MIZA-906299 format. One line per 3 residues: number of its first residue (from 1); their letters; for each residue x, y, z of C-alpha. Coordinates in steps of 0.02 Angstrom, whole numbers, padded with zeros to 5 digits. Last residue first. Layout:
# residues N
NUM) a) X:Y:Z  ...
***
This chain:
# residues 172
172) nks) 00640:00757:-00030  00604:00628:-00179  00435:00576:-00098
169) kaa) 00373:00742:-00121  00394:00753:-00305  00333:00574:-00328
166) wak) 00168:00622:-00238  00144:00772:-00342  00186:00677:-00496
163) aae) 00045:00541:-00451  -00082:00667:-00418  -00053:00749:-00577
160) edw) -00074:00583:-00674  -00224:00554:-00586  -00240:00367:-00603
157) haa) -00318:00275:-00757  -00444:00171:-00692  -00475:00027:-00571
154) vqr) -00655:-00010:-00537  -00722:-00004:-00357  -00797:-00156:-00326
151) ttv) -00896:-00103:-00159  -00821:-00251:-00045  -00644:-00236:-00145
148) nir) -00640:-00041:-00126  -00688:-00031:00059  -00572:-00170:00109
145) nyl) -00431:-00104:00011  -00449:00074:00082  -00445:-00004:00246
142) nqt) -00298:-00109:00216  -00203:00033:00153  -00244:00132:00316
139) aig) -00180:-00003:00421  -00014:-00006:00319  00006:00172:00329
136) lvl) -00026:00191:00520  00092:00042:00557  00226:00111:00436
133) fal) 00195:00291:00509  00222:00228:00676  00385:00154:00623
130) ere) 00450:00286:00562  00401:00388:00709  00495:00248:00815
127) sfh) 00639:00258:00707  00649:00128:00570  00781:-00018:00525
124) raa) 00789:-00108:00691  00611:-00080:00733  00570:-00173:00576
121) edw) 00670:-00319:00615  00600:-00321:00790  00426:-00330:00722
118) vpd) 00463:-00474:00616  00566:-00558:00741  00423:-00520:00890
115) pvp) 00289:-00614:00783  00168:-00510:00675  00026:-00640:00643
112) dsr) 00041:-00730:00787  -00090:-00861:00807  -00066:-00882:00606
109) dsl) -00164:-00849:00455  -00300:-00742:00535  -00201:-00578:00534
106) rtm) -00142:-00576:00354  -00131:-00392:00319  -00038:-00347:00468
103) gea) 00092:-00489:00454  00112:-00450:00269  00135:-00271:00296
100) lal) 00269:-00317:00430  00366:-00425:00308  00354:-00299:00166
97) aar) 00431:-00161:00294  00574:-00276:00354  00602:-00312:00169
94) epa) 00619:-00121:00135  00734:-00095:00276  00844:-00244:00209
91) tfr) 00855:-00167:00031  00756:-00243:-00099  00799:-00309:-00277
88) tse) 00880:-00466:-00215  00710:-00566:-00234  00653:-00735:-00163
85) rwa) 00566:-00654:-00014  00511:-00503:-00126  00396:-00610:-00229
82) sva) 00247:-00512:-00241  00358:-00351:-00238  00462:-00411:-00391
79) llr) 00344:-00352:-00525  00366:-00173:-00448  00548:-00197:-00426
76) eet) 00582:-00246:-00607  00466:-00105:-00673  00584:00018:-00581
73) egg) 00528:00151:-00460  00564:00332:-00504  00432:00425:-00421
70) arl) 00302:00426:-00550  00318:00237:-00565  00288:00223:-00381
67) mqc) 00130:00342:-00393  00065:00239:-00554  00093:00081:-00462
64) sgd) 00013:00114:-00309  -00144:00186:-00411  -00149:00037:-00505
61) lcl) -00140:-00083:-00362  -00260:00024:-00262  -00400:-00004:-00391
58) acg) -00354:-00181:-00415  -00370:-00229:-00245  -00331:-00398:-00222
55) nlq) -00300:-00404:-00037  -00126:-00475:-00042  -00078:-00370:-00187
52) str) -00154:-00216:-00097  -00049:-00251:00047  00109:-00286:-00058
49) lma) 00081:-00098:-00128  00066:-00027:00031  00223:-00106:00095
46) lsl) 00314:-00039:-00065  00244:00130:-00020  00297:00125:00163
43) ara) 00481:00059:00102  00473:00224:-00019  00423:00340:00129
40) asg) 00569:00262:00243  00690:00293:00109  00646:00484:00110
37) qlq) 00513:00564:00186  00361:00525:00287  00240:00685:00278
34) gll) 00131:00600:00152  00066:00491:00291  -00025:00644:00362
31) qgi) -00097:00695:00208  -00172:00527:00176  -00236:00518:00351
28) gql) -00317:00691:00328  -00393:00621:00164  -00482:00500:00262
25) pam) -00544:00616:00397  -00589:00739:00266  -00700:00605:00159
22) aep) -00789:00533:00299  -00920:00666:00326  -00949:00647:00130
19) vit) -01058:00493:00168  -01098:00446:-00008  -00943:00527:-00074
16) apn) -00847:00429:00061  -00946:00265:00017  -00859:00262:-00158
13) klr) -01004:00218:-00264  -01089:00056:-00244  -01085:-00097:-00319
10) tkp) -00962:-00060:-00460  -00949:-00170:-00605  -00804:-00254:-00660
7) tvp) -00817:-00346:-00833  -00760:-00517:-00813  -00678:-00607:-00953
4) set) -00749:-00768:-01009  -00679:-00918:-00909  -00587:-01046:-01033
1) m) -00631:-01226:-01044
***
């Protein structure tokens, strides 16, 4: 027996539009994360995509993929993020960021969700400031995912101008 397709229906408008005082701090975090540049920024973007995969946030998956594509990311790598351990498409720093994202997202899966070897590997590839950006970015993505999944925000076409702006910034 096949299941009928589900038509997602939003339960609640974006809470930050209902409580507008929340919008500025949330946007501020996003702008802050945009300060990260180069390969560390790309690793963070992949880690945030993996976080959204784990949390099942279609809205964030759609947005992350649009932004990563606009930044020149290949379809092959986007598709391989869910199986990054088995893929040879990722650099050692990207793999460290993906492992950190999984640990930070799956807190209840094990007694030590971010064991020392995972942390040490990330610290080996990123400066203290870059590592702080990774932790803040992954935590923020978990926040967005939890808001969107709980309120069933519907994935729509991402604003292409925002994606292009992000792509231009991440290439610097």
